[in-house]
N, C-alpha and C positions, 0 to 999 in steps of 0.2 A: 686389523681390518674389520673384524666383526663389530668392534666397539665403534669404529668410525661410521659404519653403516647404521648401527643402532642410534647413534647420536644424530645423524642426518635425518633419520625417520622421526625422532622425537621433535627436532626443530621444525620439520615440515608440518607435523600434526599441530604443533603449538601455533605456528604461523597461520595455518588454515582456520583454527578455532578463533584466533584474534580477528582475522579477516571476516569471518562469518558473524562474529559478535558486532563488529563495526557496521557491517551491512544491515543487521537487524536494528541497531540503534538508529541508523539513518532512515530506515523504513518506518520506524516508530515516529520519528520526527516528521516524516512526510505525511503520515497518517493524521497528524494534527491539522493539516491544511484542508482536510475534507470538511469544510464548513460552507454552507450556502446561506448567505445573509440577505436580508431584505425581502424575504418571502412572507407574504401575509396569507396564510392558509385559509383563513376564514373569508377573505375577500376574493379568493380565486374562484373562477367559474370552473366547475368540475365537469370534465369531459373524459373521454377515453384517452385523449392525448395527455392531459394533465395527470391522470392516473398512471399512465405509462412512465412519464418522467419522474413522478414521485417514487414509483417502484424502482426505477433505474437508479435514482439518487440513493435510496436506502440499500439496494442490492450491491452497488459498486463499493459503498463504504463498508458494508458487512463482509464482502469478499476480501477486500484489502485487509481488514482486521483479522479475518480468519487465516489468511496467508501469513501474516506477521506472526500470529500465535503458533502456527504450524512450524515455522522456522525457529521460533524461540524454543519449541519443544524438541528441536533437533530432527524434524521431519520435513526436509525440503520437498516441495511438490513438483518443482519444475527444474529444467536445466538452465534456465535463464537466471540472472541475478535478481534477487528479491526486489531491489529498487526499480528495476525495469518493469516488473510485474505491477508494483504499486503505481508507477507512473501511468501504465495502461489503464488501470482502474480509475485513476484520477482524471484522465481524459474523458472517460465516460461520465464520471461524476460532474465534471465541469460543464459538459454539454447539457446534461439534464438540468443543472442549476440555471444555466443561462436560458434554457427554453422555458423554465418556470418563471423567469423574470428576476431571478436572484443575482446577487453579486458574490462571487467567490473571492477569497483573499488571493494575493499574488503568490504563486508557487515558486519558492526559491529553496535551494538546498543549503 
């Protein structure tokens, strides 16, 4: 009986680690979509709004990268799946990109 419980525990831990590893790999792939194309920084008129969107663009990408790194290090920060968190940051990134006149790549998993 003890052996059966120990075996079940090992299988559960192994399955959890594979699931977490798969989730981190998917989040890394999602991170590659954080690209804002067709922005000509030199031609932009600089105002408080463009500064806000530029900061939002950089901040959301940086946060997403730090969340992925944290999960890679075995330190999950949230109770939500990592992919959900990265998607939330991507929504912010995409909005900032569009407001700056950029074109983002299509986000597919």
